[in-house]
C-alpha positions in Angstrom: 14.8 26.8 18.7 16.4 26.9 15.3 19.9 27.2 16.8 19.1 24.3 19.2 18.2 21.9 16.4 21.1 23.1 14.3 23.8 22.8 16.9 22.5 20.0 19.1 20.8 17.6 16.7 22.6 18.5 13.5 19.6 19.1 11.3 17.2 21.9 10.7 13.4 22.3 10.7 13.1 21.4 7.0 14.7 18.0 7.8 12.1 17.3 10.4 9.3 18.2 7.9 10.9 16.0 5.2 11.1 13.2 7.7 7.4 13.5 8.6 6.5 13.5 4.9 8.7 10.4 4.4 6.9 8.6 7.2 3.5 9.5 5.8 4.5 8.2 2.4 5.8 5.0 3.8 2.5 4.4 5.7 0.4 5.2 2.6 2.6 2.8 0.5 2.2 0.0 3.0 -1.5 0.5 3.1 -1.7 0.5 -0.7 0.3 -2.7 -0.9 -2.0 -4.4 1.7 -5.2 -3.3 -0.1 -3.7 -4.3 -3.5 -2.9 -7.9 -2.3 -6.5 -8.2 -0.9 -8.0 -7.1 -4.2 -5.8 -9.5 -6.1 -6.8 -12.4 -3.8 -10.5 -11.5 -4.3 -10.0 -11.3 -8.1 -8.3 -14.7 -8.1 -11.1 -16.2 -6.1 -13.7 -14.8 -8.4 -11.8 -16.0 -11.5 -11.5 -19.5 -10.0 -15.3 -19.5 -9.3 -16.0 -18.5 -12.9 -13.6 -21.1 -14.3 -15.4 -23.8 -12.2 -18.7 -22.7 -13.6 -17.6 -22.5 -17.2 -17.4 -26.3 -17.8 -20.9 -26.7 -16.4 -22.2 -24.2 -18.9 -20.6 -25.9 -21.8 -22.1 -29.3 -20.9 -25.6 -27.9 -20.7 -25.5 -26.4 -24.1 
């Protein structure tokens, strides 16, 4: 099997493992970016709500 990969495909078993790790890292990175954007959107919405409530509090006082 080792000879087959080396001669036919031009790479070894370590290259396949490195490729698998790279794919996993890319998937994790994409998932992190998606979750981070969702958290930022939620934070901006919450901040907007608090800013809208702030003038109402100052008028009452």
